[in-house]
C-alpha positions in Angstrom: 49.4 106.4 123.0 53.2 106.7 123.3 54.0 105.1 119.9 52.3 104.1 116.8 53.1 100.5 115.8 52.8 100.1 112.1 52.1 96.9 110.2 55.5 95.8 109.0 54.2 93.7 106.1 54.8 95.2 102.6 51.7 96.2 100.7 50.7 98.2 97.6 50.5 101.4 99.6 53.3 100.5 102.0 56.1 98.9 100.0 58.4 98.9 102.9 58.0 98.2 106.7 57.6 101.5 108.5 59.0 100.6 111.9 57.9 102.7 114.8 56.8 106.3 114.6 57.5 108.1 117.8 55.2 110.6 119.5 56.0 112.8 122.4 54.0 113.9 125.5 55.2 117.1 127.1 58.4 116.9 125.1 59.5 113.5 126.4 59.8 110.2 124.5 57.6 107.7 126.2 59.9 104.8 125.3 63.4 105.1 124.2 64.0 102.2 121.8 61.8 99.5 120.2 62.5 95.8 121.0 64.8 95.2 118.1 67.4 97.7 119.3 69.5 95.9 121.9 72.8 97.4 122.9 75.5 95.2 124.4 76.8 96.5 127.8 80.5 97.1 127.6 82.7 94.8 129.6 85.0 91.8 129.5 88.8 91.4 129.1 89.0 92.7 125.5 87.0 95.8 126.4 89.2 96.5 129.5 92.4 96.0 127.6 91.4 98.3 124.7 90.2 101.0 127.2 93.5 100.8 129.1 95.6 101.2 125.9 93.6 104.2 124.7 93.9 105.8 128.1 97.6 105.0 128.5 98.5 106.6 125.2 96.2 109.6 125.8 94.1 109.1 122.7 90.5 109.9 121.8 88.1 107.5 120.1 84.8 108.3 118.3 83.5 105.2 120.2 83.5 107.2 123.4 83.0 110.8 122.2 80.0 109.9 120.0 78.6 107.5 122.5 78.6 104.6 119.9 76.2 101.8 120.9 78.6 99.2 119.6 81.5 100.1 121.9 81.0 96.9 123.9 81.2 94.7 120.9 84.0 96.4 119.1 86.2 97.1 122.1 85.6 93.5 123.2 87.1 92.4 119.9 90.1 94.8 120.3 89.0 97.3 117.7 88.5 101.0 118.0 88.1 104.1 115.8 90.7 106.6 116.7 89.7 110.3 116.7 92.4 112.8 115.8 93.0 116.4 116.7 91.3 116.5 120.1 87.8 115.9 121.5 86.3 119.3 120.6 84.8 120.1 117.2 84.5 123.5 115.5 81.0 122.6 114.3 77.8 121.9 116.1 75.9 119.3 114.0 72.5 118.6 115.5 72.8 114.9 115.6 76.3 114.6 117.2 77.3 114.2 120.8 80.9 115.4 120.3 81.7 118.6 122.2 81.9 121.8 120.2 83.7 125.0 121.0 87.3 126.2 121.3 89.9 123.7 120.1 93.4 123.0 121.2 96.6 123.1 119.0 97.5 120.0 117.1 99.6 117.4 119.0 102.6 116.5 116.7 103.1 113.2 118.6 99.6 112.0 118.1 100.3 110.1 114.9 103.0 108.1 116.6 100.7 107.2 119.6 97.9 106.1 117.3 100.3 103.8 115.5 101.6 102.5 118.8 98.0 101.8 120.0 97.3 99.9 116.8 100.4 97.8 117.3 99.6 97.0 120.9 96.1 96.1 120.0 97.3 93.8 117.2 94.9 95.5 114.7 94.7 94.2 111.1 92.5 97.1 110.1 92.6 100.6 111.6 89.9 103.3 111.3 91.0 106.9 111.9 88.6 109.8 112.0 88.7 113.4 113.5 86.6 116.2 114.7 86.0 119.1 112.3 88.9 121.5 112.4 87.7 124.4 110.4 90.3 126.6 112.2 93.1 124.9 110.3 94.0 126.0 106.7 93.9 122.4 105.5 91.3 121.2 108.0 93.8 118.8 109.4 94.5 116.9 106.2 98.3 116.8 106.7 97.7 115.4 110.2 95.6 112.6 108.8 98.3 111.8 106.3 101.0 111.8 109.0 99.0 109.4 111.1 98.4 107.0 108.1 102.1 107.0 107.4 103.0 106.3 111.0 100.5 103.4 111.2 101.9 101.9 108.0 105.5 102.3 109.2 104.7 100.6 112.5 102.3 98.0 111.2 103.2 97.4 107.5 100.5 94.7 107.0 97.7 96.8 108.6 95.0 98.2 106.3 93.9 101.8 107.1 90.5 103.5 106.6 90.1 107.2 107.1 86.8 108.9 107.9 87.3 112.6 107.1 85.4 115.8 107.4 84.5 117.7 104.2 87.5 120.1 104.7 85.1 123.0 103.8 85.4 122.0 100.2 89.2 122.2 100.1 90.0 119.7 97.3 93.7 119.8 97.8 93.1 118.7 101.4 91.1 115.8 100.2 93.9 114.9 97.7 96.5 115.1 100.5 94.6 112.4 102.4 93.8 110.3 99.3 97.5 110.2 98.3 98.5 108.8 101.6 98.7 105.0 101.8 95.1 104.4 102.9 93.0 101.5 101.7 89.5 103.2 102.1 88.5 106.8 102.0 85.3 107.4 104.0 83.3 110.5 104.2 79.8 110.4 105.6 76.9 111.9 103.7 74.8 111.5 106.9 71.3 112.4 105.6 69.3 113.4 102.5 69.7 116.9 101.0 66.4 118.2 102.3 67.4 117.7 105.9 70.9 119.2 105.7 70.1 122.6 107.2 68.4 121.0 110.2 70.8 118.1 110.7 74.2 119.3 109.4 74.4 123.1 109.6 77.7 124.2 108.1 77.8 121.3 105.7 76.6 121.0 102.1 75.3 117.8 100.4 77.0 118.6 97.0 80.2 119.3 98.9 80.1 115.8 100.5 79.5 114.2 97.2 82.5 116.1 95.8 84.8 114.8 98.5 84.0 111.3 97.5 84.4 112.1 93.8 87.7 113.9 94.3 89.2 111.0 96.3 88.4 108.7 93.3 89.9 111.2 90.8 93.1 111.2 92.8 93.3 107.4 93.1 90.8 105.6 90.9 91.6 102.3 92.5 90.9 103.6 96.0 87.7 102.3 97.6 85.4 105.1 98.8 82.7 104.8 101.4 79.9 106.8 103.0 77.2 106.4 105.7 73.7 107.6 106.2 71.6 107.8 109.4 67.9 106.8 109.1 65.0 108.0 111.3 65.5 111.8 110.9 62.5 112.3 108.7 63.8 111.2 105.3 61.6 109.3 102.8 62.3 106.1 101.0 62.3 107.9 97.7 64.9 110.4 99.0 67.1 107.6 100.2 67.1 105.9 96.8 67.9 109.3 95.1 70.9 109.6 97.4 72.0 106.1 96.6 71.9 107.0 92.9 74.0 110.2 93.5 76.6 108.2 95.5 77.0 105.7 92.7 77.3 108.5 90.2 80.4 109.7 92.0 81.8 106.1 92.2 81.1 105.4 95.9 81.8 101.7 96.6 80.7 101.1 100.1 77.6 102.2 102.0 76.6 102.0 105.7 73.0 102.5 106.8 72.1 102.8 110.5 69.4 104.0 112.9 69.9 107.5 114.3 69.7 107.4 118.1 69.4 110.6 120.1 72.6 110.9 122.2 71.0 113.3 124.7 68.1 115.8 124.9 70.5 118.4 123.3 70.4 116.7 119.9 67.6 116.1 117.4 64.9 113.7 118.5 64.3 110.5 116.6 61.4 110.9 114.2 61.1 107.2 113.4 62.6 103.8 114.4 63.3 101.9 111.2 62.4 98.3 111.2 65.2 95.7 110.4 63.1 94.5 107.5 63.3 97.9 105.9 67.1 98.0 106.4 67.3 94.7 104.6 65.2 96.0 101.7 67.3 99.2 101.4 70.4 97.1 101.4 69.0 95.0 98.6 68.2 98.2 96.6 71.6 99.6 97.1 73.4 96.4 96.0 71.2 96.4 92.9 72.6 99.9 92.1 76.1 98.5 92.2 77.6 99.2 95.6 80.4 96.6 96.4 79.4 96.3 100.0 76.4 97.5 102.0 76.2 97.3 105.8 72.6 98.0 107.0 70.9 97.6 110.3 69.6 99.5 113.3 73.0 99.5 115.2 75.2 99.8 112.1 77.6 102.8 112.3 80.2 104.0 109.8 83.0 101.8 111.3 80.9 98.8 112.2 82.6 95.6 110.8 84.9 97.9 108.9 87.5 95.2 108.4 85.1 93.4 106.1 84.9 96.3 103.7 88.5 96.2 102.6 88.4 93.1 100.4 
């Protein structure tokens, strides 16, 4: 049998739906996704226009580099998450499709081009992220800040969200970004502490919590945000514990999505989480005090990001 279909109804021994547990035969998944995961094929005038602007200004987007399943929907609505500092990462996280290896020098004109792309696309909310740049003394924090300032100068009414790396624990780098005129500071926790060595080699759970905490210390009114991938082997109890840790450092916004294996080079999916379970986890997170929780199989960190500002 290729997959074990589990009764999604809650019970005393199964308080949450368990989705689909994958099994492998000769190392191959017998079926890639369950029925509830449907990805919109990219296309249409909005998608074409966004792609043209990104290409014309020689920019990178996490939508392309990380093979985001929502690229068709988001680009169709004229939104994109810009990825700074090149398309090559200094780390090799086991879940990520972004290329790793030798990186290029920073492009000082990139902040201006990102701002110009946001202007041409008519964006009301811009999300800016980056690859890890552990080769730089500040991890690229000053480049983040320069980009934010350029966006605000070119588009004064535009709100800006940054999704930063952990800067290897450099708290002054976190402060540099937090002091820039951003509206949301996002740093993804990604998974539960037990799975960090397997999923995020080079990262530390406590360090990620500290990034979110430091951003709040620098600007207490600043909204902070994080995201978790589900389906890597975490348990319900571990997720609730992480929710509690995040609230303890003042995290305001949480995104929960299904991990999807980008290619055979990345970690396999351990379990497809049923939409009902995402709904229950969202309910639990809201009860803990998060301002906003986005949860669902295709949710990614920047999905519906414009809704998280208010």
